[in-house]
N, C-alpha and C positions, 0 to 999 in steps of 0.2 A: 713279811715274816709274821706268822700268826702266834707262835709260841717260842720262847727262848729261855735259857737259864740265866738268872741274874745273881749277882753277888749280894747276899743278905746284908752285908756291912754297908752297902751303898744305898740301902732303902730305909724307910721309917720302921720296918719290921725287924731290924737288927737285934735288938734286945729280946724281942719275942721269939725270934729264931733260936737264940741261945737258951732261953728258958724252957721252951715248950717242945722243941723237936724230939727230944729224947725222954720226955715225960711219959709215964706209964699210960696215962689217959689225958691227952691234950685237948679233948673235945669239950665244948660247953654247949648246954642246951637252954634256950629261952622258950617260954610259953606265952602266947598272947591270943586273946579272943577277938575276932573281927566280926563286924556286922557286914555280911556279904549280900544283903538284900539288893543293893545296886547291881550286882553281877547276875542275880537271879532274874531281875527285871530286864536287864540287857539281853540275857539269854532268851527270855520269852518273846521279846519284841523283834529280835534279829535272827533267831534260830541258831546263834552261835552257842557252842557247848560251854557249860559253866566251867568245866575244868580247864578248857583252853583260855577262857577269860582270866581265870585266876593265875594260870601259868604266865600269861602275858603281863599281868600286873607284877608278878614276882620278877620277871626279867627287867621290866621298866624300873622298878624300885631299886634293883641292884645295879643297873647300868651306869648310874651317876656316882657310885661309890668306888673309888679306885682300888680298895682292898679286894674287891671281888675279881679283879683281873690278875691277882697273884694267887699261887697255891703251892703248898709244900708237896712235892712228889718224890717219894723215896727219901733221900737225904738232901735233896736239892730244893731250891726255891725257883719256881717257874713263873714267867710273866706272859700273859695272854693278851691279844688284841681284841678278842671277842668272847662273849659269853653265850651259853645256851641253857635251856631249861629242859630237864629230863622228866618224862612222864612214864608211868608203868601201864602197859597195855595188856588186857586179857586177850590172848590170841585164840585162833580158831580151834585149838586143841584144848582150850579151857585152862591153860597154864599162863604164866605171866612172862612178858618180854619187855625189854627196855627200849625207850625211844627218845632220842635227843632232838630238840627243836631249837635251831639257831634263833637267838633273839634279834628282832628288828623292831624299830619304833612304829613301823607300818603295821597296824593291827590286821588289816586285810591280808597282807602278805604272811604274817605270822599265822593267821587262821588257815590260810591255804596250805602252808607247810605242815601245820598240825594235822589237818585232815588227810593230806597226802601220805605223810610218813606213819601216822598211827594206823592207817588202813593197810599200808605196806607191811608193817610189823605184824598186824593181826593176821594177814593172809600168809605171810612167809614163815611166821614164828621165829624170825631172826631179828636180833637187836639192830637198831639204827644208832650207831655210836659215833659221836663227834669229839670224844674226849682228847684226842691227840692234837686237835687244833683249837678247841674251845674250853674255857673254864666252865664246867657244867654244874648247875645247881640241881641237885637231885630232889625229886618229890615222890610222895607215895600217898594216894588217896584210899583210905579204908572206908569205902562207902557203905559197907554192909551194916555199920552200927555207928552210934555216936561214941566218941572217945574224948577224954579230957586232956590227953597229951600222950606223947611217946618219946622215949629216948632211944636213939639209934645205936647200933652196935659199932664199936670202934675196932677195926681190924688191923690198923697200922698200914693199910694199903690204900684204902679209899678215904682220902682226906677231904673230899669235896663237901661244901655246905649241903645240908639236907633238910627238907621240910616234910612233915607228916601231918595229915588231917583226916578226920572221919566224916560223918554225916552232920550237916548243920541242923540246928534245932530252932524252931520258930518260937519267938517270944514277943507277942504283940505285933508291932510293925517291923520287927527286926529278925534277921536270920543269923544266929550266933554260931560262929565256927572257930573252935579252939585250934590253933596251929602251933606245932613245935618247930623250932629252928635250931639245928645243930651246926656248929662251925668249929674249925680247928683254930686254936688260940694263936698259932703262928700266923695265920692268915689275917685275923682281925681281933680287935678288942671288943669288950662289951659295948662300948660307946658306938662303935661302928655298927654292931649288930642292932643296937637300939635305933640308930638312925635308919637302918634298912627297914625295920619293922614299922617305924613311923611313916616312912615313904610308902610302904606297901599299903598301909591303911589309907593314906591320902589317894593313892592310885585307885583303890577299890571304890572309894567314895565319889570319885570323879564320874563314874558311870551313872 
């Protein structure tokens, strides 16, 4: 079973569920700047896409944090067995489409899936959606310009964690990339989000 409803009272998120599910804006946004030069170098030496490498690091950083496997959906708390990372694709018509990539620890497999499904989405102009079976981490890369941060819109429907970044800037031997991370407070607390961002930094630096 890949997704199921769970009783919030039987989880560590019981009090958060009571506090935040009906809050007017239960979303929290953190900002952190990363040195992504290791990913740039990996991309140059292997031909792997920079965005794929960053998406892989995001999935790996989240995969060991149990809060990423639960998500408020409607008025329910759902538990997932798997996570995926979403990327936005510019399709052949010049518009944007959405593409979910299932996270796997095998970077070669993740890269293969990334290339296959982003190409499919580009050509068909149809989204590749895994949200019914996976807890999806949304991402959006605004590569046209450098941005210092962004706060996502809260619709009350899409409660998934979401990350936004722009173009990195070179400073000496570093490539600095500010990234915003938005999450629903029912899903996790600031400490969990902080651990995730720390994990992400460590995964980037491993390359």
